C-alpha positions as CSV (number, residue, x, y, z in Angstrom):
1,X,136.3,248.2,150.8
2,X,140.0,248.8,150.3
3,X,141.7,245.8,148.6
4,X,143.5,243.2,150.6
5,X,146.8,244.1,148.9
6,X,146.8,247.5,150.7
7,X,148.6,247.9,154.0
8,X,146.4,246.2,156.6
9,X,144.7,248.5,159.1
10,X,145.3,245.7,161.7
11,X,147.9,243.0,161.4
12,X,148.4,240.5,164.3
13,X,151.1,238.0,163.8
14,X,151.9,234.8,165.8
15,X,149.7,235.9,168.8
16,X,149.9,233.3,171.6
17,X,148.1,233.6,174.9
18,X,147.8,231.0,177.6
19,X,146.0,231.0,181.0
20,X,147.8,228.4,183.0
21,X,147.7,225.1,181.0
22,X,144.9,226.4,178.7
23,X,146.2,227.9,175.4
24,X,143.5,230.4,174.4
25,X,145.4,231.7,171.3
26,X,147.9,229.5,169.6
27,X,150.1,231.5,167.2
28,X,147.2,233.3,165.6
29,X,147.7,235.6,162.7
30,X,145.0,238.0,161.5
31,X,145.0,240.7,158.7
32,X,142.1,243.3,158.6
33,X,141.9,245.6,155.6
34,X,140.9,249.3,156.0
35,X,137.2,249.9,155.7
36,X,136.0,246.3,155.8
37,X,133.8,244.3,158.1
38,X,135.9,241.4,159.2
39,X,134.1,238.6,161.1
40,X,135.7,236.4,163.7
41,X,133.8,233.1,163.8
42,X,134.3,230.3,166.3
43,X,132.7,228.2,168.9
44,X,132.3,229.5,172.5
45,X,135.8,229.2,174.0
46,X,137.6,229.2,170.6
47,X,139.7,232.2,171.6
48,X,137.9,235.0,169.6
49,X,137.3,237.4,172.5
50,X,140.8,236.7,174.0
51,X,142.4,237.7,170.7
52,X,140.4,241.0,170.6
53,X,141.1,241.7,174.3
54,X,144.8,241.5,173.4
55,X,144.2,244.0,170.5
56,X,142.3,246.3,172.9
57,X,145.1,246.1,175.5
58,X,143.2,244.2,178.2
59,X,145.6,241.2,178.0
60,X,149.3,241.2,177.1
61,X,150.2,238.5,174.5
62,X,152.7,235.9,175.6
63,X,154.3,236.2,172.1
64,X,153.6,237.7,168.7
65,X,153.3,241.3,167.5
66,X,150.6,243.8,166.4
67,X,150.9,246.4,163.6
68,X,148.6,249.3,162.9
69,X,148.8,250.7,159.4
70,X,152.1,248.9,159.0
71,X,153.7,250.3,162.2
72,X,154.5,247.9,165.0
73,X,152.8,248.9,168.3
74,X,152.7,247.7,171.9
75,X,149.3,248.2,173.4
76,X,149.5,248.5,177.2
77,X,145.9,248.9,178.3
78,X,142.6,250.1,176.9
79,X,143.6,253.8,177.2
80,X,146.5,253.1,174.8
81,X,144.2,251.3,172.4
82,X,141.7,254.2,172.4
83,X,144.6,256.6,171.8
84,X,145.5,254.5,168.7
85,X,141.9,254.7,167.4
86,X,140.7,251.2,168.6
87,X,137.3,251.0,170.4
88,X,135.6,247.9,171.7
89,X,132.0,247.2,172.5
90,X,131.9,244.2,174.9
91,X,129.2,241.6,175.0
92,X,128.3,242.5,178.5
93,X,127.9,246.3,178.4
94,X,130.0,248.5,180.7
95,X,127.6,251.3,181.4
96,X,126.6,253.1,184.6
97,X,122.9,252.4,185.0
98,X,122.1,255.5,187.1
99,X,123.9,257.9,184.6
100,X,122.2,259.5,181.6
101,X,123.1,258.4,178.1
102,X,125.2,261.6,177.6
103,X,127.0,261.1,180.9
104,X,127.9,257.5,180.0
105,X,129.2,258.5,176.5
106,X,131.5,261.3,177.8
107,X,132.5,259.5,181.0
108,X,136.2,260.0,181.6
109,X,136.4,262.7,178.9
110,X,133.9,265.2,180.4
111,X,134.0,268.9,179.5
112,X,134.7,270.8,182.7
113,X,134.1,274.5,183.3
114,X,135.2,276.9,186.1
115,X,135.6,275.3,189.6
116,X,135.5,271.8,188.1
117,X,131.8,272.0,187.2
118,X,130.8,269.6,184.5
119,X,129.3,271.1,181.4
120,X,126.4,268.8,180.9
121,X,124.8,271.0,178.3
122,X,127.9,270.7,176.1
123,X,128.0,267.0,176.6
124,X,124.4,266.7,175.5
125,X,125.1,268.9,172.4
126,X,128.1,266.7,171.5
127,X,126.1,263.5,171.8
128,X,123.3,264.9,169.6
129,X,125.8,265.9,167.0
130,X,127.5,262.5,167.1
131,X,124.4,260.5,167.0
132,X,123.1,262.5,164.0
133,X,126.3,262.0,162.1
134,X,126.4,258.2,162.5
135,X,122.6,257.5,162.5
136,X,122.7,256.2,166.1
137,X,119.4,257.5,167.6
138,X,119.5,258.0,171.4
139,X,118.0,260.4,173.9
140,X,121.0,262.0,175.6
141,X,119.0,262.8,178.7
142,X,117.5,259.3,179.2
143,X,118.8,257.3,182.2
144,X,120.5,254.2,181.0
145,X,118.6,251.8,183.3
146,X,115.4,253.0,181.6
147,X,116.3,252.4,178.0
148,X,116.2,249.2,175.9
149,X,119.1,246.8,175.4
150,X,119.4,247.9,171.8
151,X,119.7,251.6,172.9
152,X,122.3,250.6,175.4
153,X,124.3,249.1,172.7
154,X,124.1,252.2,170.6
155,X,125.4,254.1,173.7
156,X,128.4,251.8,173.8
157,X,129.1,252.4,170.1
158,X,128.8,256.1,170.6
159,X,131.2,255.9,173.5
160,X,133.8,254.5,171.2
161,X,133.1,256.9,168.4
162,X,133.2,259.9,170.8
163,X,136.8,258.8,171.5
164,X,137.5,258.9,167.8
165,X,137.8,255.2,167.2
166,X,138.2,254.3,163.6
167,X,138.6,250.6,164.3
168,X,135.5,249.2,166.1
169,X,135.5,245.7,167.7
170,X,131.9,244.4,168.3
171,X,131.8,241.4,170.6
172,X,128.7,239.3,170.0
173,X,126.7,242.5,169.4
174,X,123.4,240.8,168.5
175,X,123.3,238.3,171.4
176,X,120.7,240.3,173.4
177,X,118.9,242.1,170.5
178,X,115.5,241.6,169.0
179,X,115.2,240.9,165.3
180,X,114.2,244.5,164.7
181,X,117.2,245.8,166.6
182,X,119.5,243.4,164.7
183,X,118.3,244.9,161.4
184,X,119.0,248.4,162.8
185,X,122.5,247.4,163.9
186,X,123.3,246.0,160.4
187,X,122.2,249.4,158.9
188,X,124.4,251.2,161.5
189,X,127.4,249.0,160.6
190,X,127.0,249.7,156.9
191,X,126.9,253.5,157.6
192,X,130.0,253.3,159.8
193,X,131.9,251.5,157.1
194,X,130.8,254.0,154.5
195,X,132.2,256.8,156.7
196,X,135.6,255.0,157.0
197,X,135.3,252.8,160.1
198,X,136.9,249.4,160.1
199,X,134.8,246.8,162.0
200,X,135.9,243.5,163.5
201,X,132.8,241.5,164.3
202,X,133.0,238.7,166.9
203,X,130.1,236.4,166.3
204,X,128.8,232.8,165.9
205,X,125.7,233.8,163.9
206,X,126.2,232.6,160.4
207,X,123.2,234.5,158.9
208,X,124.6,237.8,160.1
209,X,128.1,237.1,158.8
210,X,126.6,236.4,155.3
211,X,124.6,239.6,155.5
212,X,127.3,242.1,156.6
213,X,130.8,240.8,156.5
214,X,133.4,241.1,153.7
215,X,135.8,238.4,155.0
216,X,135.6,235.9,157.8
217,X,138.4,234.3,159.9
218,X,137.4,231.0,161.5
219,X,139.1,230.1,164.8
220,X,138.8,226.6,166.3
221,X,140.3,225.7,169.7
222,X,142.7,228.7,169.6
223,X,144.0,228.3,166.1
224,X,143.0,229.9,162.8
225,X,141.4,227.3,160.5
226,X,140.8,229.6,157.5
227,X,140.0,233.1,156.2
228,X,137.4,233.2,153.5
229,X,135.7,235.8,151.3
230,X,132.1,235.7,152.6
231,X,130.7,236.2,149.1
232,X,131.8,232.7,148.3
233,X,130.8,231.0,151.6
234,X,127.5,229.4,152.8
235,X,126.2,229.0,156.3
236,X,126.8,225.3,156.1
237,X,130.4,225.7,154.9
238,X,131.1,228.2,157.7
239,X,129.5,226.0,160.3
240,X,131.5,223.0,159.3
241,X,134.7,225.0,159.4
242,X,133.8,226.3,162.9
243,X,133.1,223.0,164.6
244,X,135.1,220.6,162.4
245,X,132.1,218.5,161.4
246,X,128.8,218.6,159.6
247,X,126.3,220.6,161.7
248,X,122.6,219.7,161.9
249,X,120.4,222.9,161.6
250,X,117.3,221.0,162.6
251,X,116.8,218.4,165.3
252,X,115.1,215.1,164.6
253,X,111.7,214.9,166.4
254,X,109.6,211.9,167.1
255,X,105.9,212.0,166.3
256,X,104.3,212.2,169.7
257,X,100.7,212.5,171.0
258,X,100.7,215.1,173.9
259,X,99.3,213.8,177.2
260,X,97.9,215.5,180.3
261,X,98.4,219.2,181.1
262,X,101.6,219.4,183.2
263,X,101.8,223.2,183.5
264,X,98.8,225.5,183.6
265,X,99.0,229.3,183.7
266,X,95.6,230.9,184.4
267,X,94.9,234.6,184.3
268,X,98.3,235.5,185.6
269,X,99.1,239.1,186.5
270,X,102.7,240.0,187.5
271,X,104.1,243.5,188.1
272,X,107.5,244.7,187.1
273,X,110.0,246.7,189.1
274,X,108.0,249.9,188.4
275,X,104.8,248.4,189.6
276,X,103.2,248.1,186.2
277,X,101.5,244.9,185.0
278,X,104.2,243.3,182.9
279,X,102.2,240.0,182.7
280,X,98.6,241.1,182.3
281,X,96.1,238.2,182.5
282,X,98.1,235.6,180.6
283,X,96.7,232.1,180.3
284,X,98.6,229.1,178.7
285,X,99.0,225.4,179.2
286,X,101.8,222.9,178.4
287,X,101.1,219.2,178.1
288,X,103.4,216.2,178.6
289,X,105.3,215.4,175.4
290,X,105.1,218.8,173.8
291,X,107.2,222.0,173.5
292,X,105.2,225.2,173.7
293,X,107.2,228.2,172.4
294,X,106.5,231.7,173.5
295,X,107.4,234.3,170.8
296,X,107.5,238.0,171.4
297,X,109.6,241.2,171.2
298,X,111.8,241.7,174.3
299,X,110.1,243.6,177.1
300,X,106.6,242.2,176.7
301,X,106.5,240.4,180.0
302,X,108.7,237.3,179.2
303,X,111.2,237.8,182.0
304,X,108.5,238.5,184.6
305,X,106.5,235.5,183.5
306,X,109.5,233.2,184.0
307,X,110.3,234.8,187.4
308,X,106.8,234.2,188.5
309,X,106.8,230.6,187.3
310,X,110.0,229.7,189.3
311,X,108.9,231.6,192.4
312,X,111.2,234.6,192.4
313,X,108.6,237.2,191.6
314,X,105.3,237.8,193.4
315,X,102.1,237.0,191.6
316,X,99.5,239.7,191.8
317,X,96.6,237.5,190.7
318,X,95.9,234.3,188.8
319,X,97.3,230.8,189.3
320,X,100.2,228.5,188.4
321,X,99.6,224.8,188.5
322,X,102.2,222.1,188.1
323,X,100.6,218.6,187.7
324,X,97.3,220.1,189.0
325,X,99.0,221.4,192.2
326,X,98.7,225.1,192.8
327,X,102.3,226.4,193.3
328,X,101.4,230.1,193.1
329,X,103.5,232.1,195.6
330,X,105.6,229.1,196.6
331,X,109.3,229.6,197.2
332,X,111.7,228.5,194.4
333,X,112.7,225.5,196.4
334,X,109.1,224.4,196.8
335,X,108.3,224.9,193.1
336,X,111.4,222.8,192.2
337,X,110.2,220.1,194.6
338,X,106.9,219.9,192.8
339,X,108.7,219.1,189.5
340,X,109.4,222.4,187.8
341,X,113.0,223.1,186.6
342,X,114.2,226.1,184.7
343,X,117.0,227.3,182.5
344,X,117.3,231.1,183.3
345,X,117.7,233.7,180.7
346,X,120.9,235.1,182.3
347,X,123.1,232.2,183.0
348,X,125.8,234.2,184.8
349,X,123.5,236.2,187.1
350,X,120.7,233.7,187.7
351,X,122.0,230.3,186.6
352,X,125.5,229.9,188.2
353,X,127.6,230.9,191.1
354,X,130.7,231.8,189.0
355,X,133.1,231.5,191.8
356,X,132.0,227.9,192.6
357,X,133.2,224.8,190.8
358,X,131.3,222.9,188.2
359,X,130.5,220.2,190.8
360,X,129.2,222.7,193.3
361,X,127.0,224.4,190.7
362,X,125.6,221.0,189.5
363,X,124.4,220.1,193.0
364,X,122.8,223.5,193.8
365,X,119.2,223.1,194.9
366,X,119.6,219.5,196.0
367,X,122.8,219.9,198.1
368,X,120.8,219.5,201.3
369,X,119.5,216.1,200.3
370,X,121.0,212.7,200.7
371,X,123.4,211.4,199.5
372,X,124.9,214.9,198.9
373,X,124.8,215.9,202.6
374,X,124.2,214.3,206.0
375,X,123.6,216.3,209.2
376,X,124.4,219.5,207.4
377,X,127.8,218.3,206.2
378,X,128.4,218.1,202.4
379,X,129.4,214.7,201.0
380,X,132.1,215.9,198.6
381,X,132.6,212.4,197.2
382,X,129.0,212.0,196.1
383,X,128.9,215.6,194.8
384,X,132.0,214.9,192.7
385,X,130.5,211.6,191.5
386,X,127.3,213.2,190.4
387,X,129.2,216.0,188.6
388,X,131.5,213.5,186.8
389,X,128.5,211.6,185.4
390,X,126.7,214.7,184.2
391,X,129.9,216.1,182.7
392,X,130.3,213.0,180.6
393,X,126.6,212.8,179.7
394,X,126.4,216.5,178.6
395,X,129.9,216.8,177.2
396,X,131.1,219.7,179.4
397,X,134.6,220.9,178.7
398,X,137.0,220.8,180.4
399,X,135.8,217.6,182.1
400,X,137.1,218.6,185.5
401,X,134.4,218.8,188.2
402,X,136.6,221.2,190.2
403,X,137.0,223.7,187.3
404,X,135.5,227.1,188.2
405,X,132.2,227.8,186.4
406,X,133.2,231.4,185.8
407,X,136.1,230.3,183.6
408,X,134.0,228.2,181.3
409,X,132.9,229.4,177.9
410,X,129.3,230.5,177.5
411,X,128.3,227.2,175.8
412,X,129.8,225.1,178.5
413,X,128.2,227.3,181.3
414,X,124.9,226.6,179.6
415,X,125.6,222.8,179.5
416,X,126.3,222.9,183.3
417,X,122.9,224.5,183.9
418,X,121.0,222.1,181.6
419,X,122.8,219.1,183.1
420,X,121.8,220.2,186.6
421,X,118.2,220.9,185.8
422,X,117.6,217.9,183.5
423,X,119.6,215.7,185.9
424,X,116.9,216.2,188.5
425,X,114.3,214.6,186.1
426,X,111.6,217.4,186.3
427,X,108.2,217.0,184.8
428,X,108.2,220.6,183.6
429,X,111.2,222.4,182.1
430,X,111.0,226.2,181.6
431,X,113.7,227.3,179.2
432,X,114.3,231.0,178.9
433,X,116.5,232.2,176.1
434,X,118.4,228.9,176.3
435,X,120.7,229.6,173.3
436,X,121.4,233.3,173.8
437,X,125.0,234.0,172.9
438,X,125.8,230.4,171.9
439,X,127.5,229.1,168.8
440,X,125.9,226.7,166.3
441,X,127.5,223.7,167.9
442,X,126.2,224.6,171.4
443,X,122.8,225.6,169.9
444,X,122.5,222.2,168.3
445,X,123.3,220.5,171.7
446,X,120.7,222.6,173.6
447,X,118.0,222.0,171.0
448,X,118.6,218.3,171.1
449,X,118.4,218.4,174.9
450,X,115.0,220.2,174.8
451,X,113.6,217.8,172.2
452,X,114.8,214.8,174.2
453,X,112.9,216.1,177.2
454,X,109.8,216.4,175.1
455,X,110.3,212.9,173.6
456,X,110.5,211.5,177.2
457,X,107.1,212.9,177.9
458,X,108.1,216.0,179.7
459,X,106.4,219.4,179.3
460,X,108.7,222.1,177.9
461,X,107.9,225.8,177.9
462,X,110.4,227.6,175.6
463,X,110.6,231.4,175.9
464,X,112.9,232.8,173.1
465,X,113.5,236.0,171.2
466,X,114.8,233.9,168.3
467,X,111.7,233.4,166.2
468,X,113.5,230.7,164.1
469,X,114.2,228.8,167.2
470,X,110.6,229.0,168.4
471,X,109.3,227.9,165.0
472,X,111.8,225.0,164.6
473,X,111.3,223.5,168.1
474,X,107.7,224.1,169.1
475,X,104.6,221.9,168.8
476,X,102.5,224.9,169.6
477,X,103.5,228.6,169.4
478,X,102.0,231.3,171.7
479,X,102.6,235.0,171.0
480,X,103.0,237.4,173.9
481,X,102.3,241.1,173.5
482,X,102.1,243.6,176.4
483,X,101.9,240.8,178.9
484,X,98.9,239.0,177.2
485,X,98.9,235.8,175.1
486,X,97.4,237.1,171.9
487,X,97.5,234.0,169.8
488,X,98.3,230.2,170.0
489,X,99.0,228.2,166.9
490,X,99.7,224.6,166.1
491,X,103.1,223.8,164.5
492,X,103.1,224.4,160.8
493,X,99.9,226.4,160.8
494,X,101.4,229.9,161.0
495,X,104.1,231.6,159.2
496,X,106.8,234.0,160.3
497,X,105.1,237.1,158.8
498,X,101.9,236.4,160.7
499,X,103.8,235.8,164.0
500,X,105.7,239.0,163.4
501,X,102.5,241.0,162.9
502,X,101.1,239.7,166.3
503,X,104.4,240.3,168.0
504,X,104.2,244.0,166.9
505,X,100.7,244.4,168.3
506,X,98.8,243.7,165.1
507,X,95.5,241.8,164.9
508,X,94.9,238.3,163.7
């Protein structure tokens, strides 16, 4: 890495950006040296992505200035940023699902022959050459909707590199990746830096910062707290700087004796969108007063299992019982009425109506019951009262029931969902990827909420790609592979290596 005394590749000075009364960036200054991995660490809503959206030209700053290689620049839009050599890979990918990998990479910069005919062969050739140069393995002819999330991310990176970006902004790049894909991404980042790329990494994952970053700037509530050399930092010191207090990495758990079976899954077969058996004869039970964690590599039937449990995907065969009542094939509303609640894996697509207020989102599913409606007319006062109580109980910020859910940070969106589902006092809680994309403060909150449900005698089924999360929270751990439960273990009687072997299809 070039020394910090050299002219910074990126220098942002006094950047301020407000949205109405909310100040997202408050006079932030940032210096990024050429050829370094510079991490931006902060809680959800701290202002990290806003700052990088300004650098990428998506937002104009209210005040402040930007310099590239010492020269002051004004970046009016993403096309101007790309021209200046800045590329950004967003947390939510911006790909065309029906296009091939090559078509997505060259989109907007296609090679055109006579009569405006696209030169697809040349595009494929260019992608093959680029992927070989940077070690980003992709099939240029594969359709994007058919490839894994990790491959989609490599496509996004190649899009930026195809446009000759030598500054690459990665926004929460590991939020949807498996452990294996995270390792691959780290290798790719090291290779990119070796070839002269400067990387700005927006993240809240402390282990990854320690593993890959040279320096880290910590942002809290729109202000820079500190910039540190990562070599002298620890996960605990970074976490404390990020949230302004000591962070608990493990949640206190009472010693409990599990009770009766609350959720029983018996020989379940569920097909995916292609008609293949994504869940293939899975059987599992969850008792009152326990958390059962399901560990597995993404794409082994976890999503289809959750969708079948909550009633949004058809069950081919097998049964689902909640408190000994067969709910197989019931509508989501009927499943909920029988005492099963869920935290969906995609909070924005499945958990919330982003255009609705916090209050309206918190009453969804019970909005047609008294006291929240009478004669088909909503009782806004009672809806507001319920929301105000849940906002206080679950520390949702801002604490305004009328605030739009789509404007909340990821952590606070998750709090709204948990508040709504737990607030209905279910006997069974299915939590799918409950901490995906959250910072350590929000993760601590979610973990505490799940353990509280378990300690109150509820049955909690946790489906997570984060193996550490599964091992830390679960009383029993089930491993899913190719839609089958291939092993179930009591807490403390299996190690990470053994679980990883089963997750990859190995034998006990």
